[in-house]
N, C-alpha and C positions, 0 to 999 in steps of 0.2 A: 308795081304791085309786089308786096312782100308775101312770102308764104309762111304759114305758122311753123315754128320750130318744134320738132318732136323731142321730148325729153324722156329720159329713161324712167322706168318705174321707181328706181331708187331715188332719183332726183325729185320726182313728183311726190314721193312720200314725205319729203322734207318741206313741202310747201305749206303755207298758212292754211290753205283750203283743206289739206289732208290732216292738219294738226288737230282738227276737231274730233277726229276718230281715234286719237291716241288715248290709251288708258293712262291717266295721270295719278293713279294712286298705287300704293305698294301691293304686291301680291298678298293674298290671304295667308294668314299664319298657317303653320303646319297643323294638320288635323290632330285632334286629341283622340286618337284611336285606342280602343280597348280590344284586345285579342283574347278570346276565351277558348281553351281546349275543353272539349266535352267528354273525352275519354283518354285512357292511358297512352295509347299510341299517338293521339293528337297532341298530348302534352309533350311528348318527345320532340315533335315538329315545332310546336310553339316555343319550347325552351330553346331550341336551336336558333329560331328567329329572334328571340329575345336577346341573344348574345351579340347581335349586330348593334350598330350605333344608330339610335332613333332619336328624333326630336321630342315628340310628345306621346309616343306609343307606350302602352303599359300592357303587361302580359299576365294571364291568370289561367287557372284551371277551375272548372265549376266544382262546387262543393255544396253540401247540404241542400239538395234539390233546388238549386238556383237562387237561394236567398243569400248565400255567401259566396265569395270568390277567394281563392288562395293565390297569392302572388308567387312568382317563381322562387322567391326567397323563403316561402313557407308561411308567410303572414296571412292570417284570415282577415278579410275586409268585407264590409257590407256592399252588396251590389248597388244599392241606391246611391251611396256616397261616391262610388267609383263612376257612376253615370252622370253625376252632377256637371262635370266640366267636359264631358265627352260629346263628340259629334258623329262618331262612327264606332260601330261594334262589329267585329269579325268573329264569328263562331266557327270553330274547326272541328270536324268529326271524321272519324275513320270507320267506325263500327255501328253508328246509330244508337249508341248508348246515351243515357242521360236526357231523355226526351223531356222530362219535367223541367230540367234546368234550361233547355233551349226554349221551352214555352214561357218560363218566367222571365228570362232575359229578353226574349222577343217582345213580350207584352210590356215590359218596363221601357223598352226602347220606343215602342209605338206610342205610348202615352207621352213620352218626352220629345217625340219627333226626331229621334236619333236614327240615322241611316244604319241599316243592318246588312251584313254580307255573310254568306256561308260558303265554306269550302268543304266539299266532300272529297277527302283525299283517299282515293282508292285506285292507285295506278293500275291501268290495264283492265279495270272492271268498274262497273257502277254498282255500288252497294245500295240496294233499295232501302234498307233500314236507315242508313245515314241520310239518304235523300229524303225519305219520309219524315225524319225528325226535323230537318232544317227547312224544308220547303215552305211550311206555313209562316215561318218567322224571319226569313231572309229576303230582303227586297232584291238583292243580287245574289245569285247562286252559281258557283263554279263547280261543274260536274263533268267528268271526273277531274279532279285537280291533282297535280303532282306536288311533292313536298316543297319544291322551290317556288311554287306559285304563291305561297303566303308572303315570302320575302318580296317577290315581284309586285304583288298587290300593294303591300305597304310602301314600297318605293314609289309606285305610280301615284299613290294618294298623298305623298309627302308626309308620311307618318313620322 
């Protein structure tokens, strides 16, 4: 009488039976992330992140109560056109300014089914103003976030 042979998990993973569980399509493309600074201090943080090498991420500051955005190069662009090919928007706030822009961006994302995230960057403290501005419009909210959390978030989402 023969006894069944034990094979390692690595060897078992290469069997035909296990092949049906393999993902046989390429990974999803990088996210088309839009990052928006809502105040002057947040713009400094967003501008530093924009200097990194990203695949599809684009960086802006809010302008004209949420209807326009300004690129890091100073070009004014329409919010709606920038959201057309986007699947993620990250709003960054340090002081709770520009609540109208956060509301406009959040509403535009909700209508389009775009994931929103908010970073309240207030190292060592929680700014209730910044938290109150972003909470209604960000599905994911990092509080309190550090300045390097923006870069880490973008890397984690393959922006």
